[in-house]
ROKOLNU-655800 format. One line per field, with one value per atom (N, C-alpha, C): residue number from 1; x, y, z; atom name. Coordinates in Angstrom, 3 decimals, always signed. Layout:
num	(NUM;...)
east	(X;...)
north	(Y;...)
up	(Z;...)
atomo	(CA;...)
# end
This chain:
num	(1;1;1;2;2;2;3;3;3;4;4;4;5;5;5;6;6;6;7;7;7;8;8;8;9;9;9;10;10;10;11;11;11;12;12;12;13;13;13;14;14;14;15;15;15;16;16;16;17;17;17;18;18;18;19;19;19;20;20;20;21;21;21;22;22;22;23;23;23;24;24;24;25;25;25;26;26;26;27;27;27;28;28;28;29;29;29;30;30;30;31;31;31;32;32;32;33;33;33;34;34;34;35;35;35;36;36;36;37;37;37;38;38;38;39;39;39;40;40;40;41;41;41;42;42;42;43;43;43;44;44;44;45;45;45;46;46;46;47;47;47;48;48;48;49;49;49;50;50;50;51;51;51;52;52;52;53;53;53;54;54;54;55;55;55;56;56;56;57;57;57;58;58;58;59;59;59;60;60;60;61;61;61;62;62;62;63;63;63;64;64;64;65;65;65)
east	(+0.854;+0.000;+0.892;+0.551;+1.370;+1.067;+2.023;+1.849;+1.083;-0.144;-0.962;-1.301;-1.541;-1.982;-3.464;-3.832;-5.234;-5.916;-7.181;-8.014;-8.327;-8.716;-9.131;-10.330;-10.543;-11.706;-12.964;-14.048;-15.308;-15.651;-16.202;-16.611;-17.593;-17.522;-18.376;-19.854;-20.240;-21.650;-22.096;-21.237;-21.567;-21.563;-20.578;-20.527;-21.789;-22.219;-23.425;-24.647;-24.750;-25.893;-25.909;-24.733;-24.668;-25.088;-24.622;-24.965;-26.445;-27.025;-28.434;-29.373;-28.830;-29.656;-30.311;-29.745;-30.336;-29.477;-28.569;-27.698;-28.497;-28.101;-28.736;-28.039;-28.640;-28.046;-26.670;-26.518;-25.214;-24.163;-24.549;-23.594;-23.184;-24.128;-23.798;-22.810;-23.029;-22.108;-20.719;-20.655;-19.367;-18.601;-19.286;-18.630;-18.155;-18.962;-18.565;-17.360;-17.353;-16.204;-14.952;-15.115;-13.986;-13.409;-14.275;-13.797;-13.095;-13.616;-12.958;-11.573;-11.436;-10.123;-9.153;-9.644;-8.785;-8.355;-9.287;-8.961;-7.920;-8.059;-7.101;-5.722;-5.692;-4.422;-3.741;-4.507;-3.940;-3.574;-4.478;-4.313;-3.940;-4.007;-3.765;-4.959;-4.821;-5.881;-6.967;-7.969;-9.104;-10.319;-10.930;-12.052;-13.320;-14.419;-15.704;-16.688;-17.634;-18.638;-20.011;-20.855;-22.235;-23.134;-24.060;-25.006;-26.404;-27.161;-28.537;-29.425;-30.127;-30.940;-32.224;-32.720;-33.922;-33.633;-32.465;-32.086;-31.339;-31.045;-30.276;-28.949;-28.207;-26.978;-25.885;-24.677;-23.503;-22.424;-21.829;-20.750;-19.537;-18.395;-17.117;-16.238;-15.842;-15.070;-14.000;-12.977;-11.930;-12.441;-12.217;-12.599;-11.473;-11.696;-10.646;-10.580;-11.365;-11.339;-10.203)
north	(-1.181;+0.000;+1.232;+2.172;+3.369;+4.295;+5.157;+6.130;+7.316;+7.524;+8.614;+9.586;+10.798;+11.812;+11.606;+11.390;+11.109;+12.304;+12.434;+13.433;+12.913;+13.792;+13.321;+12.393;+11.578;+10.718;+11.562;+10.931;+11.664;+12.254;+13.446;+14.040;+13.119;+13.093;+12.189;+12.442;+13.700;+13.992;+13.338;+13.372;+12.754;+11.242;+10.684;+9.238;+8.755;+9.494;+9.135;+9.174;+10.198;+10.310;+9.167;+8.798;+7.698;+6.392;+6.159;+4.928;+4.884;+6.037;+6.095;+6.212;+6.306;+6.387;+7.735;+8.792;+10.118;+11.043;+10.489;+11.310;+11.964;+13.164;+13.850;+13.475;+13.824;+13.548;+14.196;+15.416;+16.089;+15.328;+14.818;+14.075;+12.770;+12.114;+10.892;+11.211;+12.308;+12.719;+13.012;+13.680;+13.988;+12.716;+11.740;+10.485;+9.743;+9.724;+9.068;+9.775;+11.106;+11.863;+11.568;+11.438;+11.121;+9.752;+8.770;+7.441;+7.472;+8.250;+8.392;+9.013;+9.976;+10.566;+9.526;+8.662;+7.594;+6.636;+6.279;+5.387;+6.041;+7.328;+8.073;+8.048;+8.195;+8.176;+6.824;+5.761;+4.407;+3.954;+4.166;+3.591;+4.593;+5.894;+6.896;+6.968;+7.731;+7.819;+8.810;+8.822;+9.728;+8.886;+9.200;+8.420;+9.241;+8.593;+9.278;+8.668;+9.470;+9.069;+9.244;+8.249;+8.338;+7.912;+8.784;+8.481;+8.562;+7.467;+7.426;+7.110;+8.120;+7.940;+7.158;+7.231;+6.460;+4.962;+4.581;+3.163;+2.761;+3.763;+3.525;+2.848;+3.531;+2.966;+4.019;+3.626;+4.482;+3.714;+4.358;+3.724;+4.642;+4.056;+4.770;+3.924;+4.510;+3.728;+4.613;+3.938;+4.672;+5.075;+6.321;+6.844;+6.486;+5.514;+4.991;+5.694;+6.707;+7.421;+8.390)
up	(+0.000;+0.000;+0.000;-0.846;-0.916;+0.252;+0.528;+1.604;+1.038;+1.500;+0.981;+2.086;+1.680;+2.627;+2.871;+4.109;+4.421;+5.039;+4.692;+5.342;+6.737;+7.622;+8.940;+8.820;+9.823;+9.836;+9.752;+9.357;+9.276;+10.631;+10.645;+11.922;+12.636;+13.957;+14.719;+14.453;+14.230;+13.954;+12.650;+11.631;+10.358;+10.481;+11.171;+11.372;+12.068;+13.077;+13.823;+12.917;+12.079;+11.172;+10.177;+9.683;+8.731;+9.389;+10.606;+11.315;+11.678;+11.968;+12.353;+11.157;+9.961;+8.767;+8.545;+9.119;+8.967;+8.116;+7.352;+6.513;+5.393;+5.030;+3.911;+2.613;+1.505;+0.198;+0.080;+0.597;+0.541;+1.346;+2.488;+3.328;+2.650;+1.995;+1.262;+0.146;-0.557;-1.617;-1.053;+0.099;+0.726;+1.068;+1.595;+1.966;+0.714;-0.323;-1.570;-2.184;-2.159;-2.672;-1.857;-0.549;+0.326;-0.031;-0.232;-0.602;-1.961;-2.905;-4.205;-4.043;-3.140;-2.863;-2.310;-1.432;-0.899;-2.008;-2.885;-4.007;-4.915;-5.167;-5.986;-5.333;-4.010;-3.295;-3.329;-3.272;-3.266;-4.676;-5.646;-6.975;-8.057;-7.738;-8.767;-9.710;-10.748;-11.745;-11.380;-12.226;-12.077;-11.689;-10.562;-10.049;-10.113;-10.431;-10.512;-9.526;-9.148;-8.169;-8.806;-8.646;-9.096;-7.947;-7.575;-6.504;-7.092;-6.971;-7.452;-6.252;-5.774;-4.569;-4.854;-6.073;-6.412;-6.374;-6.905;-6.913;-5.638;-4.789;-3.566;-3.895;-4.768;-5.325;-5.349;-4.920;-4.992;-5.736;-6.733;-7.483;-7.489;-7.216;-7.278;-8.215;-9.327;-10.300;-10.925;-11.432;-12.124;-13.497;-13.847;-15.154;-16.120;-16.974;-17.849;-19.198;-19.401;-20.694;-20.760)
atomo	(N;CA;C;N;CA;C;N;CA;C;N;CA;C;N;CA;C;N;CA;C;N;CA;C;N;CA;C;N;CA;C;N;CA;C;N;CA;C;N;CA;C;N;CA;C;N;CA;C;N;CA;C;N;CA;C;N;CA;C;N;CA;C;N;CA;C;N;CA;C;N;CA;C;N;CA;C;N;CA;C;N;CA;C;N;CA;C;N;CA;C;N;CA;C;N;CA;C;N;CA;C;N;CA;C;N;CA;C;N;CA;C;N;CA;C;N;CA;C;N;CA;C;N;CA;C;N;CA;C;N;CA;C;N;CA;C;N;CA;C;N;CA;C;N;CA;C;N;CA;C;N;CA;C;N;CA;C;N;CA;C;N;CA;C;N;CA;C;N;CA;C;N;CA;C;N;CA;C;N;CA;C;N;CA;C;N;CA;C;N;CA;C;N;CA;C;N;CA;C;N;CA;C;N;CA;C;N;CA;C;N;CA;C;N;CA;C;N;CA;C;N;CA;C;N;CA;C)
# end
């Protein structure tokens, strides 16, 4: 695993909201963006995030184009 610069852990208020199922759409997007940043730090490349609230689906994938 490469040595990457990490953001601080999620704030406790956000972690609590996620665990309790009360996160807002913006908070879900923030967490997905954070995970994409971690993937970028580990694997390099350009990562994209797609959040579909109707399908209850989050996708984080490398943009290979």
